[in-house]
C-alpha positions, 0 to 999 in steps of 0.5 A: 592740862585740859584740852577743849575742842570747840567747833569754830572761832565763835564757840571757842570765844564763848567757851573761853569767856564763860570760863572767865566769867565763872572765875569772876563770879566765884571771886569778885575781886579776881586778879586777871591776866589779859592778852591781846591780838586777834584771838581774844577779841571774840572772848572779850566781845562775849565778856562785854555781852555777859556784862551788859545782858547778865550783869557780870560785875568787873568793878572789883576785878584787877587786870594785868596785861602780858605785854606791850610794845617798847616805845609806844605811848599808851594812847598810840592806836597800835599800843596794847593799852589802846587795844584793851580800852577799845575791846574791853575796858571802856565797855564794862564797869572796871575801875581804870585804876585797877587796869595795868598794862606795861608802859611802852614809853617808860624812861627806864624799862628795867626799873618799870619791869621790877615795878610791874612784878611788884604790883602783881605781888601786891595784888595777891598774884594772878588768879587766872592768866589768859594766853594766846600763842604765836606761830613760833610757840611763844606766850606773851612775847617769850620768844623761842629760847626764853628761860622758862623761869624768866620774869617781866623784862624787855625782849627782842622780837623775832622775824615771824612775830614781827611779820605776823604783827605787821598787819596792825601797822601802816608799814612793816617797818613800823612794827617795834622790834622790842617789847616788855613782857611778863616772863614765863616764870611770872606767867606760871605763877598764876593760879590758873592758865587759859590759852586759846588758839584758832585757825590752821596756821596755829595747828602745828604749834598747838600739837607741839606745845600740847603733846610734844616735849617741854622745851624753851624753844616753844615756851607754851610747852611750860603749860604742861608743868602747870597744875591747872591749865586749860586750852581751848581750840577751834577745830582747825587749830586742833586739826593735827592733835593726835589725841583728839578722840581722848580730849573729846571723850574727856569733854563729853564725860566730864560731868560724870567725874564732877557728879561723883565728887559732888560738884 
């Protein structure tokens, strides 16, 4: 796992956006997994800027979102589908038919989850999956105790997640109690993972998932088992990491390794 510590939220957003842009430039038909919430908004803004100012081409990119609230229609202003169109899709040249977000108002959630897994496979699998992390250590909506081999399914949300997401709704009681989410096993099959986090409220859980034991009680710890996972944190989210000096040394001297192997 490579850990990159950025100075602040804006730098974290720029670093993560440029990592994504690099993958799109290398493979124009990239299959890109996306996340929602406060954390990736800056990343999406920077991707939009790169598209408009530097010509980053999304026309052949296919995207799959991690999750969606169960019961919300795609056009609901609190749905993740709406979030993605407002923050990324409508600002770039992506083909609408190449954007996949779980359908929250599906009549048969179990059948839909099977279909969603099949669509990822038909697309050739995820090349890069963008992730955030909840205060309880979840990725996607894989709450504590989720199987590390889990697939796309309906998951009940716990109180801390419901409380954290209440700010996006008019009333706390409006927050859905269930969501459709990619499973940890689904996420781990992506060729590359990119997790971003910011703020002091994420500092403790970032230290636990990066430097602690692998456990289903903090599903983000599964990233320790991935062959190509990158984590980008701002200074606050990285503030209680015990190996900060090492991570910074690797960041500052990475060019030495790349030069030796001819990259």
